[in-house]
C-alpha positions in Angstrom: 16.4 -23.3 25.1 16.5 -25.2 21.9 17.1 -23.5 18.5 13.5 -23.9 17.3 12.1 -22.2 20.4 14.7 -19.4 20.2 13.8 -18.8 16.5 10.1 -18.9 17.3 10.7 -16.1 19.9 12.8 -14.1 17.4 10.1 -14.5 14.7 7.4 -13.2 17.0 9.5 -10.3 18.2 10.2 -9.2 14.7 6.8 -10.1 13.2 5.7 -6.5 12.7 8.8 -5.6 10.7 8.5 -8.9 8.7 4.9 -8.2 8.0 5.8 -4.7 6.8 8.4 -6.2 4.4 5.9 -8.6 3.0 3.2 -6.0 2.6 5.6 -3.6 0.8 6.7 -6.5 -1.5 3.3 -8.0 -2.2 0.7 -5.2 -1.7 -1.7 -7.7 -0.1 -2.3 -8.5 3.6 -3.5 -12.0 2.8 -0.4 -12.7 0.6 1.8 -11.1 3.3 0.4 -13.5 5.9 0.9 -16.5 3.6 4.5 -15.3 3.0 5.2 -15.2 6.8 3.8 -18.7 7.2 5.9 -20.0 4.3 9.0 -18.2 5.8 8.5 -19.8 9.2 8.3 -23.3 7.6 11.6 -22.6 5.8 13.2 -21.4 9.0 12.2 -24.5 10.8 13.5 -26.8 8.0 16.7 -24.8 7.5 17.8 -25.9 11.0 19.9 -22.8 11.4 21.9 -22.6 14.5 21.2 -19.6 16.7 24.8 -19.1 17.6 25.8 -18.9 13.9 23.5 -16.0 13.1 25.0 -12.6 14.0 21.9 -10.5 13.0 18.7 -12.5 13.5 16.4 -9.6 12.4 18.4 -9.2 9.2 18.5 -12.9 8.5 14.7 -13.3 9.1 14.1 -10.3 6.8 16.1 -11.9 3.9 14.1 -15.2 4.4 10.8 -13.3 4.1 12.2 -11.4 1.2 13.1 -14.6 -0.7 9.6 -16.0 -0.2 8.1 -12.7 -1.4 10.4 -12.7 -4.4 9.2 -16.2 -5.4 5.6 -15.1 -5.0 6.1 -12.1 -7.3 7.9 -14.2 -9.9 5.1 -16.8 -9.9 2.3 -14.3 -10.6 0.9 -15.0 -14.0 1.2 -11.5 -15.3 3.6 -8.8 -14.1 2.2 -5.4 -13.9 3.9 -3.2 -16.5 1.9 -0.1 -16.4 1.5 2.5 -13.6 -1.8 0.9 -12.7 -3.5 -2.2 -14.1 -6.9 -2.0 -12.5 -6.0 -3.5 -9.1 -5.2 -1.3 -6.1 -2.9 -2.6 -3.3 -4.5 -3.3 0.0 -4.9 -0.1 2.0 -3.9 0.4 5.6 -7.2 1.6 7.1 -7.3 3.1 10.5 -9.4 5.5 12.6 -8.4 9.1 12.8 -5.7 9.7 15.5 -2.4 8.1 16.3 -1.9 4.7 14.4 -1.7 1.4 16.3 1.9 0.2 16.9 1.4 -2.4 14.1 0.1 0.1 11.6 3.0 2.5 12.6 5.5 -0.1 11.4 3.5 -0.6 8.1 3.5 3.1 7.5 7.1 3.9 8.4 8.9 6.1 5.9 5.6 7.6 4.8 4.8 4.8 2.4 1.6 6.2 1.0 -0.9 4.5 -1.3 0.6 6.3 -4.3 4.1 4.9 -3.7 2.7 1.4 -3.0 1.0 1.6 -6.5 4.3 2.6 -8.0 6.1 -0.4 -6.4 3.7 -2.6 -8.3 5.2 -1.5 -11.6 8.7 -2.7 -10.6 10.1 -6.1 -11.7 10.3 -8.6 -8.8 14.1 -8.3 -8.6 13.9 -4.4 -8.7 11.2 -4.4 -6.0 13.2 -6.7 -3.7 16.4 -4.6 -4.0 14.5 -1.3 -3.5 12.3 -2.4 -0.7 15.0 -4.2 1.3 17.7 -1.7 0.8 16.0 1.7 0.6 13.1 1.0 3.0 14.6 -1.5 5.5 18.3 -0.8 5.2 19.4 -4.4 4.4 23.0 -4.4 3.1 23.5 -5.1 -0.6 25.6 -8.3 0.0 22.7 -9.9 1.9 20.2 -8.8 -0.9 22.6 -10.2 -3.5 22.5 -13.6 -1.8 18.7 -13.6 -2.0 18.8 -12.7 -5.7 21.8 -14.9 -6.4 23.5 -12.0 -8.2 26.7 -10.1 -7.7 26.5 -7.2 -5.2 27.3 -4.7 -8.0 24.4 -6.0 -10.0 22.1 -5.7 -7.0 23.1 -2.1 -6.6 22.2 -1.5 -10.2 18.8 -3.0 -9.7 18.1 -0.8 -6.7 19.4 2.3 -8.6 17.1 1.5 -11.6 14.2 1.0 -9.3 15.0 4.2 -7.5 15.0 6.1 -10.8 11.6 4.5 -11.8 10.1 5.5 -8.5 11.4 9.1 -8.9 10.2 9.3 -12.5 6.7 8.2 -11.4 6.7 11.2 -9.0 4.3 9.5 -6.6 2.8 12.4 -4.6 3.2 12.6 -0.8 0.2 14.0 1.0 0.4 17.1 3.1 1.4 16.3 6.6 -1.3 18.4 8.2 -4.3 16.0 8.5 -6.6 18.8 9.6 -6.0 20.6 6.3 -6.4 17.4 4.4 -9.8 16.8 6.1 -11.0 20.3 5.2 -10.3 19.6 1.5 -12.0 16.2 1.7 -15.1 17.7 3.4 -15.3 20.4 0.7 -15.2 17.7 -1.9 -18.2 15.9 -0.4 -20.1 19.1 0.2 -19.7 20.0 -3.5 -20.6 16.5 -4.7 -23.7 16.5 -2.5 -24.8 19.9 -3.9 -24.0 18.9 -7.4 -21.7 21.9 -7.7 -19.3 21.1 -10.5 -17.3 24.4 -10.2 -16.8 23.8 -6.5 -15.6 20.2 -7.2 -13.1 21.4 -9.8 -11.8 24.0 -7.3 -10.6 21.4 -4.8 -9.1 19.1 -7.5 -5.6 19.5 -9.0 -5.9 20.1 -12.8 -4.1 16.8 -13.4 -5.8 14.8 -10.7 -5.9 11.0 -11.2 -8.9 8.9 -10.2 -8.7 5.1 -9.9 -11.4 2.7 -9.0 -11.1 -1.0 -8.0 -14.4 -2.8 -7.8 -12.9 -6.3 -8.0 -15.0 -8.6 -10.1 -17.9 -6.1 -10.2 -18.4 -4.5 -13.6 -17.7 -0.7 -13.8 -20.2 1.6 -15.5 -17.3 3.9 -16.6 -13.5 3.8 -17.0 -11.6 2.6 -14.0 -8.8 5.2 -14.6 -9.6 8.8 -15.3 -7.6 12.0 -15.4 -8.2 15.7 -15.2 -10.2 17.8 -12.8 -13.3 18.2 -15.1 -13.6 14.4 -15.7 -13.1 13.5 -12.0 -15.5 16.2 -10.9 -18.2 15.0 -13.3 -17.8 11.4 -12.1 -17.9 12.4 -8.5 -21.1 14.4 -9.0 -22.8 11.5 -10.8 -21.5 8.9 -8.3 -22.6 10.7 -5.1 -24.9 8.4 -3.0 -27.7 10.3 -1.2 -28.3 9.4 2.4 -25.0 7.5 2.8 -23.1 7.8 6.0 -19.6 9.3 5.6 -17.2 8.0 8.2 -13.8 9.8 8.4 -10.9 7.3 8.4 -7.2 7.2 7.4 -5.8 5.2 4.5 -2.0 4.8 4.7 -1.9 7.7 7.1 -3.8 10.1 4.8 -7.4 11.5 5.0 -10.0 9.1 3.6 -13.7 8.4 3.9 -15.6 5.1 4.4 -19.0 5.4 2.8 -21.7 3.3 4.5 -25.1 2.3 3.2 -27.5 0.9 5.8 -24.5 0.5 8.2 -22.5 -1.6 5.7 -19.3 -0.6 3.9 -20.3 0.6 0.4 -17.1 2.2 -0.9 -13.8 3.5 0.5 -12.4 6.7 -0.9 -8.7 7.5 -0.3 -7.5 11.0 -1.1 -4.0 12.4 -1.7 -4.1 16.1 -0.8 -1.1 18.3 -1.8 -1.2 22.0 -1.2 -4.9 21.9 -0.5 -5.8 20.2 -3.8 -6.7 16.6 -4.4 -4.1 15.1 -6.7 -5.3 11.5 -6.5 -8.5 9.8 -5.6 -8.5 6.0 -5.1 -11.8 4.2 -4.7 -12.3 0.7 -3.3 -15.7 -0.9 -4.1 -15.2 -4.7 -3.9 -17.6 -5.7 -1.1 -15.7 -8.7 0.2 -12.4 -6.8 0.2 -14.0 -3.8 1.9 -15.3 -5.9 4.8 -11.8 -7.1 5.4 -9.7 -4.0 5.2 -12.3 -1.8 6.9 -13.0 -4.2 9.7 -10.8 -2.4 12.2 -12.8 0.9 12.0 -16.3 -0.6 12.1 
């Protein structure tokens, strides 16, 4: 077997892990696939000898990491705030056990809230944090990608870790049944126009985010507080819509359908039987892509 055929087999074997690395780095499935294609071209042109690589999985991971780093650095504007109006691509699945591919993407309980926090890190911080803390790549290998000393790479990961901790991204309750009870209560209250009932299922400091892509929003895309979120939920309820229970990044969510077509995707973060975050996707073209697996 020649080296290129051997590398092709290795690449396909480790593709789920490599795709997970790219997704965590870029927050976009389309960008992640582009990164994998770019990485494969680099592997072919690198002409690396199979017998010279002790850890193929680790080597492939660093190649994908380098491609993702370049992609992040080339983005015209780095995201400096906790949220800039664009939500990362959600991992949408039907209720029940995740597919093997989704299970890799969702390893280590990387919920939507943490993925949003990752978007606030600098490209170098994000690479150091994702590769080391999420995929256990040794610092010397990460340092080679960043072209820095190993000690400096450790400092990058430490700084990223502090920023992630300070952001205090909420982790949803593990009990999906309890999550769904809260979500159902939310929709029942919205349907009935019951503001008090809506407030009762929301955390006082709940955060609501909406991403409608290029579509103009009739109200702010980022709101805070139970009263404000409840008022918007009551106003925004769509009579006659079909509510389909789904999972987003492993947590309870709802796909709202109008005339059989995706209208909006609502992702909930439920902690101690209260909704602490509500993320809404309303870009029609994006919805059809991310929700295709459950339609």
